[in-house]
C-alpha positions in Angstrom: 244.0 225.7 226.6 243.7 229.1 224.8 240.5 231.0 224.8 240.0 230.8 221.0 240.2 227.0 221.2 237.8 226.9 224.1 235.4 229.1 222.1 235.6 226.8 219.1 234.9 223.7 221.2 232.0 225.5 222.8 230.7 226.4 219.3 230.8 222.8 218.2 229.1 221.7 221.5 226.5 224.4 221.1 225.7 223.2 217.6 225.4 219.6 218.7 223.3 220.7 221.8 221.0 222.7 219.6 220.4 219.9 217.1 220.2 217.3 219.9 217.5 219.4 221.7 215.5 219.5 218.5 215.8 215.7 218.1 215.8 214.5 221.7 213.5 217.0 223.3 213.4 218.1 226.9 215.9 215.5 228.4 218.7 216.6 226.1 217.8 220.3 226.8 218.0 219.7 230.5 221.3 217.9 230.1 222.6 220.9 228.1 221.5 223.2 230.9 223.4 221.1 233.4 226.5 221.3 231.2 226.2 225.1 231.0 225.9 225.3 234.7 229.1 223.2 235.1 230.9 225.5 232.7 229.8 228.5 234.8 231.2 227.1 238.0 234.9 227.3 237.1 236.5 230.6 236.2 238.0 231.1 232.8 235.3 229.3 231.0 233.6 232.4 229.6 234.9 231.7 226.1 233.4 228.3 226.0 230.1 229.7 227.2 230.1 232.3 224.4 230.8 229.6 221.9 228.0 227.4 223.3 225.5 230.2 223.1 226.6 231.2 219.6 226.4 227.6 218.3 223.0 226.9 220.0 221.5 230.1 218.8 222.9 229.7 215.3 221.6 226.1 215.0 218.1 227.0 216.2 217.9 230.2 214.1 218.9 228.3 210.9 216.4 225.5 211.7 213.5 227.8 212.4 214.1 230.3 209.6 214.3 227.5 207.0 211.4 225.5 208.4 208.8 227.3 206.2 210.7 226.2 203.1 210.4 222.6 204.1 206.6 222.8 204.4 204.9 221.1 201.5 202.2 222.6 199.2 199.0 223.4 201.0 200.8 223.3 204.3 199.8 226.0 206.8 202.9 226.6 209.0 202.5 227.9 212.6 203.9 231.2 213.7 207.5 230.7 214.6 208.2 234.4 215.5 208.7 233.6 219.3 211.1 230.8 218.5 213.1 232.9 216.0 213.2 235.7 218.6 214.5 233.4 221.3 217.1 231.9 219.0 218.2 235.4 217.9 218.5 236.5 221.5 220.7 233.5 222.4 222.9 234.1 219.3 223.3 237.8 220.1 224.2 236.9 223.7 226.8 234.5 222.6 228.3 237.0 220.1 228.2 239.7 222.8 230.2 237.5 225.2 232.6 236.7 222.5 233.1 240.3 221.5 233.7 241.4 225.1 236.3 238.6 225.5 237.9 239.5 222.2 238.1 243.2 223.1 239.7 242.4 226.5 242.3 240.2 225.0 243.3 242.9 222.4 244.2 245.3 225.2 
């Protein structure tokens, strides 16, 4: 399978994993970490890892940045800066892996 296709499948899995972790909590998060570890074992899976990190980070970032808008009138929303920072870091890591792979393939 080509790297771009593996990246796309990783992106979809990352989006599902990010949303599933929000809904299912810690068990889904641990399952996702095991899946990431299994992806890291075999060589040639870097594109999928970049896609998973990009999808997960994008999902969490979109959920946390829009969370304040869903808070009703008179609602005092907690500080989400650490969560937004974490989601941004995961997204940047996924995009960095993707960029490195893309630049290697262009050579």
